[in-house]
N, C-alpha and C positions, 0 to 999 in steps of 0.2 A: 484578607488574602493570606492563606496559610502556605501556599507554594506557588512559585512562578513556573514550575515545570508542567503540571497538569492541574485541573480543577477536580479534586476528589468528589466534591458534592455533585458535579455533573456526572461523573462516572457512576456514582451510587444511584442517582436518579435514572440514568439510562438502563443500567443493568437490572435494578430491582423494581423501580416503579413503572418503567415502560416495558422492558424486554422480559421481565419476571423470570430471570434465570433460575430462581429458586424452584420453579416448576420442573426444570430439567433434572433436578436432583431426585425426583421420584422414579427416574429411569434407572435400569440395572447398571449401566456403565458408570453412573455417577452416584450411586446409592451411598457410598461411603463418606460423601461430603455433605456439608450443610452451610447455612448462611454464615456461620462463624468461620468456616474454612475459606469462603470466598473473600470475606473481609480481611482475614489475616493474610491471604495471598496478595491482595491489593496493598495492605500495609507494608508487607515486606518488599514488594516491588518499588514502592515509593522510597522506602529507606535505602535500598541498595542503589537505586537510580540517583538519589540525592548524594549519598556518601561515596559511591564508587564510579559512577558514570559522569555525572555532571562536572566534577572537579577538573578532569583533564580535557574537557571538551574544547576549550580554547587552545590549549597547548597542542592538541592534535591537529587543529586547523592551522596553526602558525608553523608547525614543524611536520610537514606531510611525510608520509613514508618514503624511505630512500634505501638504497643498497649500501651496506657498509663495505669496508675493504675486503672482507671475506665473501662478498656477494650475497650475504643474507639480508633480508628485509628488516630495517630498523624502524620500530614504532616508539612513540613517546612512552614514558613511564606511566603506568596506571591502566593501560589497555588490558594487558594479560591478567592483572589482578582483578579487574572488573569482570572479565569473562569467567574467571575461576569462581568468583563470588556468585555470579549468575548461575553457573552450572551447580555449585555446591548447594545452592538454595532450591534446586530442582526445577528451575524455569525452562531448561532445555527439554525436560521430559514432561512439562506441565500438562499438555493435552494428549500425550501418548498414552494409549491404553495400558492398564496395569499388567496385562499379561505379557507386554513387551518391555516391561521395566519402567513404565512411566507413572505419573501421578494420576492420570485418568480424569483430569478436570474437564469441564465443558470447554470447548474451543473458544466460546465467547469470553469466558473468564480469562483464559490464557492470552487472548488477543488484547483485552483490556489491560492486562498486566504488562504486556510487552510495550504498549503505548508509553508507559512511564519511562522505559529505557530509550525509546525512539525520541521522545521529547528532550530527554536529558542529554543524549549524546547519539545522534543518528549514525555516526560513523562507527563507533564501537558496537552499537546494537546490531549493525548489519551482519557481523560475524555469526552470532548465534541464530539470528533470523534465517540466514541461509541454511545453517546446519539443520535446524528444525524442519525446514521445508524439504531438505534432502532425506531426512528420516521418514517423513510421511510418504515421499515418493517410494522409497525402498520397501516400506511396509506394504504399500499398495501393489508394487510391481516386481519387487525383488524375490529371488528364491529364498527358501528358509536358510540356506547356507550363506547367502549374501547378507541377510538380516543378521544372522549370528556373527558374522565376520566384522561388520562395520557399525551396526546400530548401537550396541552397548558403549563403544568408545565415543560415539557422537553424543550419547546421553550423559556420559560422565565428563565430557569436556576434553577428552584427550585427542579426539578426532573431530575435524570440521568438514563441511561439505561445500561444494560449489556447483554452479551450473555453467556449462561451457557450450554456448550456442553460436554466437557471432564469430565471423572471421573478417580479416581486414578487407578482402575484396567483396564480401557478401553483405555485411551488415545485418540488417533485419531480414534480408531475402534468403531465408534458409534453404530454399530450393536450390541455391547456387553454392552451398558449401562444398568444399573439396576434401575435407578431412576423411580419411578412409580407415576402415577396420578390417584387417585381414584375419580370417579364421585360422586357428592353429589346431594341430591334431589333439592337443590335450583339452580342447574346448574353450581355451582363452582366445583372445584377439590381440593383434598388434596394431596399435593406433599411430597413424602418422598425419600430421597436419598442424596448423596454427590456429589458435583461438585468441580472440581480442575482447577487451572490455570485461575481463573476468574478475569480478569482485572477490576478494579473499583468496585469489589464486596462489599466493605464496606468502608465507609469514612463519614466525616461530611461536605463534600463540598455542598451537597444538602439536602433538607429536606426529600426527598424520593428517592428511587432507585427501578426501575422496572426491575426485572430479567426476561429475556426471556429464558426459561428452556426447554431443550429437555428431555422428559420423555415418558414412555410407559404406556398406558392405559390397564388395564387387559382385556384380551380377544382378543387383537389385533394380527395381524400376526407377525411372528418372524422377527428378524433383523431390518434393517432400515425402512422396510415397516410398522412396528408397532410403529413408533416414532411419538409423537405428540408434539406440542409447547404450553407451558403453560406460561402465564404471571403472575409472582408472585411479587407483590409489597412489599417492606420492611415494609411500613406503610399502614394499611388498612383505609378504608373510615371513620371509627369511631375514627381514631387517635391512635388505639392500634398497638403495634409492631407485625408483622407476625412472624410465627414460622420459621425464617431464622436466623441461628447462624453462626457467624464467628469462624471457627475451627482453623484457623491458617493463617499466612502470609508466603509467599514464598520470599526467599532472593536471589536476582538475580544478575547476572554478571553486567548487565547494565539495562537501561530503569527503573532505580530505582524509579523515580518519580511517576510512575504508580503503586499504590498499587495492589498487586496480591494475590489472596486469595484462601483458601479452605473453602467452604461453606457447612454447613449441613442444609438440608431442612427437617423439620418435626421431630424434636427431641421430641416434645411433641405430639400433636394431629394431626400434618400434617400442612404444609404450605398452606395457602389458595391461590388459583390461578384460572385463567380463561383461557379456551381454546382459542387460536388464530388460525384461519383458521379451516380446517377440521380435524376431528379425524383421526389419523394415517397419516396426511399429514404434519407433523411438519418439516420434513427435507427439503421438497420443499419450505416451507415458510421461514425457517431459511436461506436457500440459498439466499434469497433476501438480507439478512443482510451480509451473509458471502461473497458473490461476491462483494458487495460494499466495504466491509472491505478488501478484497484481493487487489483490485486495490488501495485502500487507504494505505495498508501496503507497497505496491510497491512505492507509492508516498512518504511515510515516509522514506523508505530507500533511495530514491532518494534525498530527502531534506537533509538528513544527508550526503550523498555523495557530494552534492553541497556545503554545508557549510564547510565541511572538506576541499574541494578543495579551497575554497575562503580563508580560514584560512592559508592553506599551501602556497597558492600563495603569499599572503601578506608577509609571513615569508620569502619566497624565494627571493622576490624582495628587501627586506631590509637587510637580513642577508648576510654579506660579508665573504667570505672564499675562500682561494686559488686563483689561477690565471687561465687563459685560458689554455685549453689542449695544452701541448707542451711549455707553458710559463715557463721559467727558471729564469727570472730576479726577484728575491725576493725584489728588491728595488721598483718595480712597485706596485701600490695599489692593494689590494685584490679586487675581483669582487663579485657582488651579486651572490648567488648560483644559481639563476634562469637563469644565463648565461651558466651554465654547461650543456652539452648535456644530461647527464643521469638524471639530475633534470628536464630538459625540457621533457624527456621521461615520467617521473613519473607524471609531471603536465598535459601533454597532455592526458595520459591514464586516469587520474581522470576526466578531462574535457569531454573526449569522452564517458566515462561511465555515468557520472552524467547528462550531457545535453541530451544524448539519453534517459536516464531514465525519465527525466522531460518531454520530448516531447512525449514519449510513454504514460506516465500517463495522460497527457492532451489530447492526441488523443483518448485514451479510454474514458475519460470523455466527450469529444465531441460526441462520439458514444452514450453515455447515453442520451444526449440531442437529438440526431437524432432519436433514437428508441422511445423516449417519445413524441416528439413534431413535427416530420416532417409530413407535410400534406399528404404525399403519403404513402399508406399502404405498398407497396412493398419496399420503401426505409426504412421504419421503421423496417421491417422484416430483411432486409439485415444488417442494423446496429446492430440489436440484435444478429444476427448470428455471425457477425465479432467480436463483443464484447465477445461473448461466447468463441470463439476460442482464442482470445488474452488474456483473463483474467489470465489463469495460467502463461503466459509469463510475463504479466504486473506486477504480484505479485512476481515471483521468479527471473526473470532476474535482475531487479534492487537490490533485496535483496542479490544476489550473487555478482554483479559486483560493486555496490556502496559500499558494504562492502570492496571489494578489493580496491576501491578508498580510503576508510578510512585508510586502511593498508598502502597505498602509501603515504597518507598524514603524517602519523607517520614517515615514512622513509624520507620524504623530510626534516622534522624537526630534523632528527637524534636522538641524545641523548635526546634533549629537547622534542621530540615528545613522548618519552617513559615515561615522567614524568607527574604528575598531575598538573604541573605549566601551561601547555597548554592544551586546551580542546580537541585536536584531539584524545587523547587516550580515552576520554569518548565518543566521537562520534563513535569510533569503537565498544566499549563495548555495547553502546546503539543499534547500527545497527545489532550486532550479533544475536539479537532476531528475526529479520525479516525473515531469512530463515526458522524459526521454526514455528512461530505462524500463525494462519489462514490457516493451511495446510502446512506441511513441503515441502521442495524442492522436495523430492521423491514423495510425494502425488500429487503435481502439475504436475510432470513429467508423472505419470501414468495417470492422468486426460487428459493431452494433447495428449499423444501417444495412450492411450488405449480407450479414449472416444472422445475427440474433433476432432482428425484427421480423424476419420472414421464415426462420427455420420451423419445420414441422407445420407448415401452412400458416404461420403467424401465431402459433399457440403460445409461444414465449411472451411475445408483446401483449397478446390478449390476456395472459395471466397477470402481467404487471399492471395493465390498466384496470382489470377487475379487482386487483388487490388495492389499488389506490381508491377505486370507487367504493370499496368496502369501508375505507376510512372516511370518505365523504359521507357515507350513509350514517356514520356515527358522530357527525360533526356537531350536532346539538346546537348550541348558541354561537358556534363559529361559522355562521352561514356566509358571511362576507368572504371568508377564506375558502370555504367549500365551493362557492360559486366560481371564484377565480380559478380554482384548481380544476374544476369540471370543464371550464371553457378551455383550459390548457390541454386537457386530455383530448378534447375534440379536435384541437389543432394537430396534435400528435397523429391521431387517426387519419385525418385528411392529408396531412403532409406525407406521411409514410406511403399511403396509397398513391398520391401524386407522383412521388419520386420513383416508385417501382412500376408505374405505368408509363414511364418515359420512353420505354422501348430501346434504350441505349444504356448499358451498364456505366459507361463513362459519364454520361449526364447524371445518372442516378447518384453516383458516388463522388462526383466532382466537389461537392460542398459538404461532404459527410461530417467534417469537423464542426460545421455550424449545427448540423443535426445533433451531434453529441452534446454540444453546449446547451442547445434548447431543451432536449429531453432531460439532460442532466439537471438543469435548473428547475424543471417541473418535478423531477424526483426529489430534489432538495426541498421544494415547497411542500410535497407530500410528507417528507420526513419532519418538517416543522410542524405541520398539522398534527401528526402523530404525537409529537412532543407536547403540544398544547393540550391534547385530550388526556394525556397521561398526567398533566398537572392537576386536572380536575378542579377543585375549589381551593387548591393550595394558595395561600395568601401570605407571602413573605418576600424578602428581597430577591431570593433565588427565583421564585416564580415570576416576579415583576421583570427581572432581567430576561428570562425566557420569553415572556410575552412581548417585550419590547423588540427583541431580535427577530421574532416571528413576524411582528408587524412590519419591521423594516424590510424583511425579505419579500413579503407580499406587496408592499407599496413601492419599493425601490428596484427589486431584483426580478421578480416573476414577470413584470411588464416588459422587460428586455426581450422576452421570448417572442413577443408579437412580430417585431421587424425581422427577427431570425426566421421564423416560419414563413413570413411573406417572401423573403428572399428564396427560401427553399422551394416554395410553391411556384415561383416564377421559372424554375428550371434554368436559372441563370448559368451561362456558359463562359463567362468572362475568364475564369481560371483555365478553361480548356482551350480557348482560342488564342491566349497570349503566348507568343514565342519568345522565351528569354534569351535566345541566342542572338 
């Protein structure tokens, strides 16, 4: 084991043997890069993550951000230096096209590189993660003047970005936000309102922060159709401080290295901002950032699942305790706990969740490259549609099951795992945020069942199922797995039809979270079959580990979906009928 942060051999296998990212390099946007470039980027990511991000991970957890006597946010030593190293190495600009000052790497490669930082220190990694997503939103929806004003600073690390959606009274119900943006004669807007749960909302890591704020322009339609997107910089062009005030810091269970804030906009004359995109088209523009962030959240959850697995694996291989099952001769040496069947079960479960999550996240990242750069229009459209369907799964499935992996990592270490002397308890606390932010598990479930499964007459779900069946058609000697997967696809088809034939949207969506878990497990099983096929005839310890994890998933995990589908097919109304008052 060369690193407990991530498994480089697994990344190489997924990127090169399975996803074949080298094929992307034949396309014009990536033509300046080659296999050596990709490997060098991953090498550099591992180095900086190991040397700059991991060392202060525990310190940032123990000493969470706080306001100093001057009101400024205080972070532990090492955070600013890590982000500077990240920026200087070009990672902020990794997937940004060269014409906008970026490196122009495939998004898949940039996402794989970011996973090193997320695994090493999820709290510090969140600052550049949000900034890169803000860059991509501005490039897609901003004016040339807005791009020129803010993107260069974001790419060189002097400016950071945030997304300001939630409000104390509204939470995830964006139709109920009250922040308003008043148009001004000079074309700017004055923003007044309060935003809650804003990661990276105030700090001294960068000279400026550009807040991307959802607000309502007076006179617009009600609900989400009246939401606009306003860019509000902390510092204006003349160097003066904008009317954005830090109202408080949120104290979190984990993920403490990322400062999380309550911000007041417009306590005086109104915060100065500029419209991004069309009036009342703010939510559609913000979804550009949100969808990228959702796949990124899934990758962050996966990264924590992987590093937790690697830490517990190392412990299990070196910690001796007890003897083989049935062994009664206490004079014989104790054995490493990794030899006990139940510990093997917990290690295999972690591996099966974490490596499926990593593969799923990178697959979705490859779809981003396909929708953006494939030379064929139809292929780009197919990739975009498949990505749309997979996004709620790619966000929520790893957030649930890699958290479960972290729980198992604690269990493998036993009493030691429940102490702060080992990092696995922090991984769990950090990962517990991921089923919540960027759309809760329940929101993703309603999105999948209520929208993605039926949009365009079910074309998105049909595309996902046909893509999985293409894999089944190539299964070769993996017929046991192919048959189990095909049976699961039939259940998805039947259950989806049953739910949407209920005649009552409340009944259809009441148990949407169960639907997300079931379909997510089937997708994970598909991803495992894909990995098995990519192994081919490879015969080494790495391949043996992959085959064992795939076998575990098909024998222990995929069968879970049967009772889930049975419950859904019954149109059970228990959760609708209960009155918690």
